[in-house]
C-alpha positions as CSV (number, residue, x, y, z in Angstrom):
1,M,-45.1,81.8,-40.7
2,R,-47.0,78.7,-38.5
3,S,-49.7,77.3,-39.5
4,L,-52.9,75.2,-37.9
5,F,-55.6,73.0,-39.7
6,P,-53.5,73.3,-42.9
7,R,-55.9,71.5,-45.2
8,Y,-58.3,74.2,-44.0
9,V,-56.7,77.5,-44.3
10,S,-53.6,79.5,-43.3
11,I,-53.5,80.7,-39.6
12,P,-50.7,83.6,-38.3
13,I,-51.1,83.1,-34.8
14,S,-51.5,86.4,-33.6
15,K,-52.0,87.0,-30.0
16,L,-53.7,90.2,-31.0
17,F,-56.3,88.9,-33.4
18,L,-57.0,85.8,-30.5
19,V,-57.3,88.5,-27.5
20,A,-59.4,90.7,-30.3
21,V,-61.9,88.3,-30.3
22,A,-61.7,85.7,-27.7
23,A,-62.3,88.6,-25.1
24,P,-66.2,89.5,-25.9
25,I,-66.6,86.9,-26.1
26,I,-65.4,85.1,-22.8
27,I,-66.6,88.7,-20.8
28,L,-70.0,87.5,-22.2
29,I,-70.0,84.5,-21.1
30,L,-68.1,85.2,-17.7
31,S,-71.3,87.6,-17.2
32,I,-74.3,85.1,-18.0
33,V,-72.5,82.9,-15.5
34,N,-71.9,85.2,-12.9
35,H,-75.3,86.5,-13.6
36,Y,-77.4,82.9,-13.0
37,S,-75.4,81.9,-11.1
38,D,-77.3,81.5,-7.9
39,A,-80.6,80.2,-9.7
40,G,-80.5,77.1,-7.4
41,Q,-81.2,74.7,-10.4
42,E,-79.1,71.6,-11.1
43,Y,-77.6,70.9,-14.3
44,N,-76.5,68.3,-16.9
45,T,-72.8,68.2,-16.8
46,I,-73.1,66.4,-20.0
47,L,-75.1,69.1,-21.9
48,I,-72.9,71.9,-20.2
49,F,-69.9,70.0,-21.5
50,M,-71.5,70.0,-25.3
51,F,-72.3,73.7,-24.7
52,L,-69.0,74.6,-24.5
53,I,-67.7,72.3,-27.1
54,I,-70.0,74.3,-29.4
55,I,-69.5,77.5,-28.4
56,S,-65.2,77.0,-28.6
57,Y,-65.5,75.4,-31.9
58,S,-67.6,78.5,-33.3
59,S,-65.8,80.4,-31.9
60,F,-62.4,79.1,-33.2
61,M,-64.2,79.1,-36.6
62,V,-65.0,83.0,-36.3
63,Y,-61.3,83.3,-35.3
64,V,-59.7,81.7,-38.5
65,D,-62.5,83.7,-41.0
66,V,-61.9,86.4,-38.9
67,V,-57.8,86.5,-39.4
68,N,-58.1,85.4,-43.7
69,N,-61.4,87.4,-44.7
70,V,-62.0,90.9,-44.5
71,I,-65.7,89.8,-45.1
72,S,-67.6,86.5,-45.7
73,I,-71.0,84.4,-45.4
74,N,-68.9,82.0,-43.6
75,L,-68.7,84.0,-40.4
76,I,-71.8,84.7,-40.8
77,H,-72.7,81.3,-40.4
78,W,-70.0,80.0,-37.6
79,F,-71.3,83.1,-35.6
80,F,-74.9,82.1,-35.5
81,I,-73.4,79.0,-34.6
82,L,-71.9,80.3,-31.8
83,I,-74.9,83.3,-30.4
84,F,-78.1,80.8,-31.2
85,F,-76.8,77.3,-30.3
86,G,-73.9,78.3,-28.4
87,V,-73.8,81.1,-26.1
88,S,-78.4,81.9,-26.5
89,P,-79.6,78.2,-25.1
90,F,-76.5,78.0,-22.8
91,T,-77.7,81.1,-21.2
92,Q,-81.2,80.2,-21.5
93,Y,-80.3,76.5,-19.9
94,I,-78.4,77.4,-17.0
95,S,-81.7,80.3,-16.1
96,G,-83.6,78.1,-16.4
97,T,-85.5,80.9,-19.1
98,F,-86.8,78.4,-21.6
99,R,-90.0,79.5,-22.6
100,Y,-91.7,75.3,-22.9
101,P,-90.1,72.4,-21.1
102,L,-87.7,70.6,-23.2
103,S,-86.3,67.0,-22.9
104,E,-83.2,66.5,-21.8
105,P,-82.6,63.5,-23.9
106,H,-83.5,65.4,-26.8
107,M,-81.4,68.4,-26.1
108,I,-78.7,65.6,-26.1
109,F,-79.4,64.9,-29.5
110,A,-80.3,68.7,-30.1
111,N,-76.3,69.1,-29.2
112,V,-74.6,66.0,-31.8
113,M,-77.1,67.6,-34.5
114,I,-75.5,71.0,-34.7
115,M,-71.8,69.5,-33.2
116,G,-72.2,67.2,-36.2
117,W,-73.1,69.3,-38.6
118,C,-70.2,71.9,-37.5
119,L,-67.8,69.6,-38.4
120,I,-69.7,68.5,-42.2
121,Y,-70.3,71.8,-42.4
122,T,-66.8,72.6,-41.8
123,Y,-65.6,69.8,-44.5
124,G,-67.7,70.3,-47.1
125,Y,-67.3,74.4,-47.3
126,S,-63.4,73.3,-47.8
127,I,-63.9,71.5,-50.8
128,G,-66.4,74.4,-52.2
129,K,-63.5,76.6,-52.0
130,A,-61.0,74.4,-53.5
131,Q,-63.5,74.0,-56.4
132,E,-63.9,77.4,-56.7
133,N,-60.2,78.1,-57.1
134,S,-59.4,75.6,-59.6
135,I,-62.5,77.0,-61.9
136,D,-61.0,79.6,-64.4
137,R,-62.3,83.2,-64.1
138,S,-60.2,85.0,-66.7
139,D,-63.2,86.2,-68.5
140,L,-65.4,89.2,-68.6
141,R,-68.6,87.4,-68.8
142,A,-69.6,87.8,-64.9
143,H,-68.5,91.7,-65.5
144,V,-70.3,94.3,-66.5
145,H,-69.5,97.9,-68.1
146,I,-71.4,100.8,-66.1
147,D,-72.1,103.4,-68.5
148,A,-73.2,106.6,-68.3
149,K,-76.4,106.9,-70.5
150,P,-78.0,103.0,-68.9
151,L,-77.3,104.1,-65.5
152,A,-79.4,107.2,-66.3
153,F,-82.1,105.4,-67.0
154,V,-80.8,103.3,-63.6
155,L,-80.8,106.5,-61.8
156,S,-84.7,107.7,-63.3
157,A,-86.3,104.1,-62.6
158,G,-85.1,104.3,-59.5
159,L,-86.6,107.8,-58.2
160,F,-89.7,107.1,-59.8
161,I,-90.1,104.0,-58.5
162,S,-89.4,105.7,-55.0
163,I,-91.8,109.0,-56.0
164,L,-94.7,106.6,-56.8
165,L,-93.8,104.3,-53.3
166,L,-94.2,108.1,-51.2
167,L,-97.2,109.4,-52.7
168,L,-99.0,105.8,-52.2
169,L,-97.5,105.4,-49.0
170,G,-96.8,108.8,-47.9
171,F,-93.9,109.6,-46.6
172,D,-93.9,108.5,-42.5
173,A,-94.1,105.1,-44.0
174,F,-90.4,104.7,-43.7
175,L,-90.1,105.9,-40.9
176,T,-90.1,102.7,-38.4
177,R,-91.5,99.3,-39.1
178,G,-95.0,100.1,-37.0
179,T,-95.7,103.0,-39.1
180,R,-94.9,100.9,-42.4
181,S,-96.7,98.5,-41.6
182,A,-99.7,100.7,-40.8
183,A,-99.1,102.1,-44.2
184,V,-99.3,98.7,-46.0
185,A,-101.9,97.6,-44.4
186,A,-104.0,100.3,-45.0
187,Q,-102.5,101.1,-48.8
188,I,-101.8,97.8,-50.0
189,G,-103.1,95.3,-47.1
190,S,-101.2,91.6,-47.1
191,G,-100.2,89.0,-49.3
192,P,-98.4,89.2,-52.4
193,P,-98.4,92.8,-52.8
194,S,-97.1,93.2,-49.4
195,I,-94.3,91.1,-50.4
196,L,-93.3,91.9,-53.2
197,L,-93.2,95.8,-52.0
198,T,-91.1,94.9,-48.9
199,R,-88.5,92.2,-51.1
200,F,-89.0,93.1,-54.3
201,I,-89.2,96.5,-55.4
202,R,-87.5,98.1,-52.1
203,P,-84.3,95.9,-53.1
204,I,-84.5,98.1,-57.0
205,V,-84.4,100.9,-54.7
206,L,-81.5,99.9,-53.2
207,F,-79.4,98.4,-56.0
208,C,-80.5,101.3,-58.4
209,A,-78.2,103.2,-55.9
210,V,-75.1,100.2,-55.5
211,F,-74.5,100.9,-59.4
212,G,-74.2,104.4,-59.2
213,F,-72.0,103.9,-56.3
214,A,-69.8,101.3,-58.0
215,Y,-69.7,103.9,-61.1
216,V,-68.4,106.5,-58.7
217,I,-65.9,103.9,-56.4
218,L,-64.9,101.2,-58.5
219,T,-65.4,102.2,-62.1
220,E,-62.6,105.1,-63.4
221,N,-65.2,106.9,-65.5
222,S,-65.7,110.7,-64.3
223,Y,-69.6,111.1,-62.6
224,R,-69.4,114.7,-62.8
225,R,-72.6,114.3,-66.1
226,L,-75.1,112.5,-63.6
227,L,-73.6,114.0,-60.4
228,P,-77.3,115.7,-59.7
229,L,-78.9,112.4,-60.3
230,L,-76.6,110.3,-57.8
231,V,-77.0,113.1,-55.6
232,V,-80.9,112.6,-55.2
233,M,-80.1,109.3,-55.4
234,F,-78.1,108.1,-52.7
235,P,-80.1,110.2,-49.9
236,V,-83.5,108.6,-51.3
237,A,-82.7,104.8,-51.7
238,L,-81.7,105.1,-48.0
239,Y,-84.6,106.3,-46.9
240,I,-87.1,103.8,-48.6
241,N,-84.5,101.3,-47.4
242,N,-84.5,102.3,-44.2
243,P,-83.4,99.8,-41.3
244,M,-85.7,101.5,-38.5
245,S,-88.3,100.7,-41.1
246,N,-88.0,96.4,-41.8
247,A,-87.2,93.5,-39.9
248,R,-84.2,93.6,-38.1
249,F,-82.2,90.9,-39.7
250,Y,-83.0,92.5,-42.8
251,A,-82.0,95.8,-41.5
252,F,-79.3,94.2,-40.6
253,A,-78.7,93.0,-44.3
254,I,-78.5,96.6,-45.7
255,L,-76.3,98.4,-42.7
256,Y,-74.0,94.8,-43.4
257,G,-74.0,95.5,-47.1
258,I,-73.2,99.0,-47.7
259,F,-70.7,98.9,-44.8
260,A,-69.2,95.9,-46.8
261,L,-69.3,97.5,-49.9
262,V,-67.6,100.9,-49.0
263,M,-64.9,99.2,-46.7
264,V,-64.1,96.5,-48.3
265,R,-60.9,97.8,-49.9
266,T,-59.6,100.0,-46.8
267,I,-59.4,97.2,-44.4
268,R,-57.1,93.9,-44.2
269,N,-58.9,91.4,-42.0
270,G,-62.3,90.0,-40.9
271,L,-61.9,92.0,-37.7
272,P,-64.1,95.0,-38.1
273,S,-66.5,91.9,-39.7
274,F,-66.8,90.8,-37.0
275,Y,-67.3,93.7,-34.0
276,V,-70.1,95.1,-36.7
277,L,-71.9,91.8,-35.4
278,L,-71.3,92.1,-32.0
279,V,-72.7,95.3,-31.4
280,G,-75.7,93.9,-33.7
281,L,-76.7,92.2,-31.1
282,F,-77.1,94.9,-29.2
283,G,-78.8,96.7,-31.7
284,L,-81.4,94.0,-32.7
285,Q,-82.9,96.0,-29.1
286,I,-83.2,99.0,-31.0
287,F,-85.3,97.7,-34.0
288,N,-87.5,95.3,-32.0
289,W,-88.5,98.5,-30.2
290,L,-89.7,100.4,-33.8
291,R,-91.4,96.5,-34.9
292,H,-95.1,98.4,-33.4
293,A,-94.1,101.8,-32.9
294,S,-95.8,104.6,-34.3
295,T,-92.8,107.1,-33.6
296,F,-89.4,106.2,-32.9
297,D,-90.3,105.3,-28.8
298,I,-87.9,104.0,-26.1
299,G,-88.4,101.1,-25.2
300,E,-87.0,99.0,-22.2
301,Y,-83.4,98.4,-22.7
302,R,-82.1,95.2,-20.6
303,P,-78.9,93.1,-20.1
304,M,-77.1,91.7,-23.0
305,G,-77.2,88.6,-20.8
306,E,-81.4,89.0,-19.6
307,Y,-81.8,90.1,-23.7
308,L,-80.1,86.3,-25.0
309,T,-83.1,84.9,-23.4
310,T,-85.5,86.6,-25.0
311,G,-87.5,85.1,-28.2
312,T,-85.3,86.9,-30.4
313,F,-82.8,84.0,-29.7
314,D,-85.1,81.3,-29.6
315,A,-83.2,79.3,-32.7
316,Y,-82.1,76.2,-30.6
317,E,-85.5,75.7,-28.3
318,N,-87.5,76.1,-31.7
319,F,-84.7,72.9,-32.9
320,V,-85.5,71.0,-29.8
321,H,-89.6,71.1,-30.0
322,T,-88.6,70.3,-33.7
323,I,-87.0,67.3,-32.8
324,D,-90.1,66.3,-30.3
325,F,-92.5,66.9,-33.3
326,V,-90.7,64.1,-35.7
327,N,-90.7,62.1,-32.7
328,T,-94.0,62.4,-31.6
329,N,-95.5,62.4,-35.7
330,S,-92.8,62.0,-38.2
331,V,-90.9,64.2,-40.9
332,V,-92.5,65.8,-43.9
333,Y,-90.9,64.4,-46.6
334,G,-89.8,67.8,-48.4
335,R,-93.4,69.4,-47.9
336,Q,-92.3,72.5,-46.2
337,F,-89.4,72.6,-48.2
338,L,-91.9,72.3,-51.2
339,G,-94.4,75.1,-49.4
340,G,-91.0,77.5,-49.0
341,I,-90.7,77.4,-52.9
342,L,-93.4,77.7,-54.5
343,F,-93.8,81.0,-52.1
344,F,-95.5,82.7,-55.0
345,I,-98.5,80.5,-55.2
346,P,-101.1,82.0,-53.2
347,R,-103.2,79.8,-51.4
348,S,-106.5,81.2,-53.1
349,L,-105.2,78.1,-55.8
350,W,-102.9,75.9,-52.9
351,G,-105.6,75.3,-50.5
352,D,-103.8,73.1,-48.3
353,K,-100.4,75.0,-48.9
354,P,-97.8,74.4,-46.1
355,I,-97.7,77.8,-43.4
356,G,-94.1,78.4,-41.6
357,S,-92.7,75.3,-40.2
358,G,-92.4,77.5,-36.8
359,A,-95.6,78.4,-36.7
360,M,-96.6,74.1,-37.7
361,I,-94.3,73.4,-34.9
362,Y,-96.4,75.6,-32.3
363,Q,-99.3,74.8,-33.0
364,W,-98.8,71.6,-32.5
365,L,-96.9,72.2,-28.8
366,D,-100.2,74.8,-28.3
367,T,-101.8,71.2,-27.9
368,Q,-99.9,70.4,-24.8
369,H,-99.1,74.4,-23.4
370,E,-100.7,77.2,-23.4
371,V,-99.0,79.3,-26.5
372,H,-99.9,82.8,-26.9
373,N,-97.2,84.0,-30.2
374,F,-97.1,81.5,-33.6
375,N,-95.1,83.9,-35.4
376,V,-92.0,82.1,-34.7
377,A,-88.9,81.5,-36.6
378,N,-87.1,78.2,-36.8
379,P,-83.6,77.9,-38.0
380,F,-82.2,76.3,-41.2
381,I,-81.1,72.9,-39.9
382,S,-84.5,72.5,-38.3
383,E,-86.1,72.6,-41.2
384,L,-83.7,69.8,-42.7
385,F,-84.6,67.2,-40.0
386,L,-88.2,68.3,-39.8
387,N,-87.7,67.7,-43.7
388,F,-85.6,64.7,-43.8
389,H,-84.6,63.7,-40.4
390,I,-81.0,63.2,-40.2
391,L,-80.0,62.2,-43.3
392,G,-81.4,65.6,-44.1
393,V,-78.3,67.8,-41.7
394,I,-76.2,65.3,-42.9
395,L,-77.0,66.2,-46.7
396,G,-77.7,70.0,-45.8
397,A,-74.5,70.6,-43.6
398,I,-72.2,69.3,-47.3
399,V,-73.9,70.9,-49.7
400,F,-75.1,74.0,-47.7
401,G,-71.1,74.1,-46.6
402,F,-70.0,73.8,-50.1
403,I,-72.6,76.5,-52.2
404,I,-71.1,79.0,-49.1
405,G,-67.7,77.8,-49.8
406,R,-67.6,78.7,-53.3
407,T,-69.4,81.7,-52.5
408,D,-67.2,83.1,-50.3
409,M,-64.1,82.1,-52.9
410,R,-66.2,84.0,-55.7
411,Y,-66.3,87.6,-54.4
412,K,-62.3,86.9,-52.6
413,R,-61.1,86.3,-55.9
414,A,-63.7,88.9,-57.8
415,V,-62.1,91.6,-55.6
416,Q,-58.6,90.8,-55.9
417,N,-59.1,90.6,-59.4
418,N,-61.6,94.0,-59.9
419,N,-58.6,96.2,-61.2
420,Q,-57.2,94.4,-63.4
421,F,-60.0,95.2,-65.3
422,K,-60.4,98.0,-67.6
423,D,-63.1,100.1,-69.8
424,N,-64.7,100.9,-66.6
425,R,-65.8,97.0,-66.4
426,V,-67.0,95.6,-62.5
427,D,-67.9,92.1,-61.6
428,T,-71.4,91.8,-60.3
429,Y,-70.2,89.3,-58.1
430,E,-68.9,92.5,-56.0
431,L,-71.8,94.5,-55.9
432,F,-74.3,91.1,-54.9
433,Y,-72.3,89.5,-52.9
434,P,-71.9,92.4,-49.3
435,F,-75.3,91.9,-49.2
436,L,-75.7,88.4,-48.9
437,P,-74.0,87.5,-45.7
438,G,-76.8,90.0,-43.9
439,L,-79.2,87.5,-45.7
440,M,-77.6,83.9,-45.2
441,L,-78.6,85.4,-41.1
442,L,-81.9,85.6,-41.7
443,F,-81.8,82.3,-43.8
444,L,-80.4,80.1,-41.3
445,R,-82.6,81.4,-38.2
446,G,-85.6,81.0,-40.5
447,D,-88.3,80.1,-41.0
448,F,-88.0,78.8,-44.7
449,L,-91.1,80.3,-46.0
450,S,-90.2,83.5,-45.1
451,S,-86.2,83.8,-45.5
452,Y,-86.0,82.1,-48.9
453,S,-88.9,84.1,-50.5
454,F,-86.8,87.0,-49.2
455,L,-83.2,85.9,-50.8
456,V,-84.8,85.0,-54.0
457,L,-86.6,88.3,-54.3
458,F,-83.6,90.2,-53.3
459,I,-81.5,88.3,-56.0
460,F,-84.6,89.0,-58.7
461,A,-84.0,92.8,-57.4
462,F,-80.2,92.6,-58.5
463,I,-80.8,91.0,-62.1
464,S,-83.7,93.3,-62.6
465,V,-81.3,96.0,-62.3
466,F,-78.0,94.6,-63.4
467,S,-80.3,93.2,-66.7
468,V,-80.1,97.1,-67.7
469,F,-76.7,97.6,-68.2
470,Y,-76.4,93.9,-70.4
471,I,-79.0,94.7,-72.5
472,Y,-77.0,97.9,-73.6
473,Q,-74.0,96.2,-74.2
474,F,-75.9,93.7,-76.4
475,L,-77.3,96.1,-78.2
476,R,-74.6,98.1,-78.9
């Protein structure tokens, strides 16, 4: 086996893998170039070259991860860079479909920042993996014993919460995102109650089913005495967390998490995960159709090249607008991050609490252009630049890479070591991690205010469920 990039990871030179990863990317780029070849626009050669560097490097890193991991947050990161900072802005640039004018010097600066992020993140990721590998994980502190009694309580609690939600909001509330929004607005209103329902209570129901799944699949216990609860819990949890009734990127987190949880032991590489991501790109359109729909209305389908020019893929443009904002005004010195971290403080108590960074940038942009939509995202790298300028991007890249490296390796070791543990103990990491890659796609796209609250409340929902088993173990 030959090895490339040996200090980072061992890569078998497999033509099959290379073709499987590169073919859809090349086909996509060629179809885009062919579609917009007659646009009659003059292009900056430096910008074109920089976009191709970003696309090439991120494609190679996708290939590296596909060969070496079944699922990983790292794959999500590089896929995000490839599509949202590579293929999509390249498409928007050659087609002239940016929503608002962008300065070419600022675009070049943005590309330099993105390329620097890629290199520094790669270094931080390798350090994080190496450190996690050096830690002894032979103890069972991260493992939970899934016993029938606490599981029966968890499943019953999940069903009870589901019934309350159905009684409160109605059965139709979980059909589409439009019906859910209407029901929540009518029965609960906006603000903290709505956030808790969407980002905390519904995931609790999901994780009740996840621990039931672990009881059936990952342990050696007999589950027949809990079969009635399990049979009811699985479809109910799936309906309460119906992907069609959720925001697109959160819906993807649920679907990808279920896929990873079920398939992680039956696939040997990350190629299925990569194609799930590609299919997910097309699937985003379907979820967008249901954003305001009261029924399953079929919206207009757009070819992929055209779809890449829509607001769904505005991360790069928003980053350039952020650079323009900072150059015109100044950095905000962590204020936007503070508002995101303290998301739980209501605006009634914090009068000048920051709004989302995307909305803030576009309110400023509205003074120069006529802006029609202020509900926009702001990618994580843009948040770092907005809060702490270039230093924020540099430190953020290495810290973020380090954290993701440790997290990915921790999960890989959990899967490898699971069969060594008896007495029906399951590593809680193996149950929660599969949902992190999808959530990380939301986190990378931003903005920080909404994505951070999603992530934190999702984590607390998981803690709320698995703490039942730990308390039972402690009392016993």
